[in-house]
N, C-alpha and C positions, 0 to 999 in steps of 0.2 A: 652485239653488245660487248665492248672492252672488257676483260677479265677484272681490271682494275675495279671498272664502274660497278660491277657484279659483287664484288667484295664489298662496296662501301653499300650497294644496297641491304646486300644479308646482313653486313653489320648493323645498321641500322635498326633493320626489322628483328633481330637479338636485343638489342637493347632495348626498342619499344616494349620487346615481350617480357625483360625482364622488370621495368619499370613497371608494365601491367600486372604481373604476378607479384611485384612487390607490393604493390597498392592492393592489390587483393586480400594478401597475407596479412598487411596491415590493419585493414578491415576487418578481417576475420580474426585477428586475435584481440580486438575489443572484448570484454567481458558482453556476454548476452542473459537477459533477465528473463525469466518467464513465471507470471504467476501461475503453478498448477491449479492451485484453490485460493479463493479469496472469499472467506466466510463472514460475516458481521453480524452480531447480535445487538440490539437496541433493545434496551430497556427504559421505559417511558417512566419516570417518577413523578409523585404527584404534586411536588413543587415547579414542574415544569421543566425539570434538566434532563438528559437525555445519559445513561448510562452505558457506553459502547464500549464491542471489545470486538477489534478486529485480526481475525486468525489468519495470517497470510502464510500460504506454502510456497514458497519460491524456489525454483531449479537456476540451479547458475551452470554457465558453460563461460569457462576461465575463470578468474580469481577474484574476489571480492570480499569486504571486510565491516563496509559500512552502509547502514541503510537509512532512509529519512523518508518524513510524511511531513506535508504541509496541511493542516486541516484548517479549511475555512472558517471563519469569523463572523460571516454575515449573520443577522437574526440570533445570535447568541449574546450573553455579554463575557463570555468566555470559557475558557477550557482549562479544566483542575484536574488533581488526583490521578494523573499520568504515572503507570506503569508501562514496562517495557519487560516481555520475557521472552524465551526461546525454548521448545518443546525439544527435551535433549532425551533418549532413551523412554519414552512415555511419561516423564515428567518436566514442568515447567521449573527452567532454571531463569529466578527473578535476576532481571538486571539493575546494577547499583546507580547512585546519580555520577557522573563523572565523563568523561571522553576520551576519546584516541586509546583504549584500552578493551580489551574484550570485556564481556558482559556488562558494558555501561552504557548510559544514555543521559541525553541531556536536551534541556527545553529552549525554544528561544522564540521571541516576538520577530516575525517574516514582515515583508511587505505586503504578503497576498496570505496571511494566516497566521497559525500557529506551527511552530516549527519544530517534530522530535525527531532528533537524530539519536541513533544508536549503532555499535560498535560489536563487530562479534568476531569469531575466531575466523581464520581465512578459510571462506569456503570456494574449493577447486572442484568444478564439473559435479558438484553437489547438488541437493536439496536440503533445503533449511525451515522451519516452521516459527515465526516470529508471531507474538502476542501484543497487539498493543492497547492498553484499556484508559480510559478518561472519561471526562464527565463534560459535555457539552451544556455550560450553565444557563439556563432560561431559553431554551431553545425552541420550547412548544410556547405558542401564543395562545393563550386561554381567553375565550369569548364566552359569553352565554350561548352562543345560538352555536357553538362549537369550535373544536380547540385546531390547530392548523399548525402544521410542521414541514418544512422541505429540507430534507438531508440527501446528500450524495453520498451512499452507504460505499458504492463502489466506485472511487473517484476518477476519472478519465486520464488526467495527466501524470500517467507513470511509464517508465522505463521500457516496459515490454508487456505483453498482451496478458490478458486473463482466459484462462481454460476453462473453469469451472467456478462458480461460487454459489454465494446463498444470502440472503439478508432474512432474517427472524426479526420480529418487533413484537416486544415483549409489553403488556399496558400493563401496571399493577392494580390500575381501578379504570371504570369506564370512562372514556374521554367524553367529555359534554357534548351530547348530541347525538350519540352513537346507541342504537337501539339494542335492546338484548339479543334481538337474533344475530347481530353480528358477533363474529368471534372476539373483536376488541370489547363488545358490550358485555360481555363475559367474564374481562380481565384476564382475557387468553391469549392466544400466539396467533399472529399471521406470518406467515413464511412467503417468501418468492425466491425464485432458482433459476 
């Protein structure tokens, strides 16, 4: 093979290598999000509403400063009493209503549910814990034969995987149709891990 042709092949291979490496670097420079823990506490209220606390411990690789959650509205008359907090030095730092500034949050009606957006100080290769609290109004269907609710506590549509989590359901009063031998029949707690 002539020397000039080898140079062209070599230059083409180097260019392809640079493009491929550049693409890999561009792909890995995107922030990566992993939920190290995702714990949900659900407190069943006597009026058929659910008081929900989502405790999300998120590991960030790269830099992020905005989080969001869309709560489905199916089989509920709405979401109310929304608060957002961050666990800082072992204490809860409540966020204020607002947007685009650290320690603020806003809510909105989205096509697929109720949106909660929050902004935090930039997290670069760090782990942060956020607490979202809200009430799902009329989420329990109450019937004489028993109460019903289907709630997706740890939702599937996330930007990353969940490594560990738990769901705790607390019934303030026994749901209709639940016997005293069931934990909820004693006004107790059911845990899923």
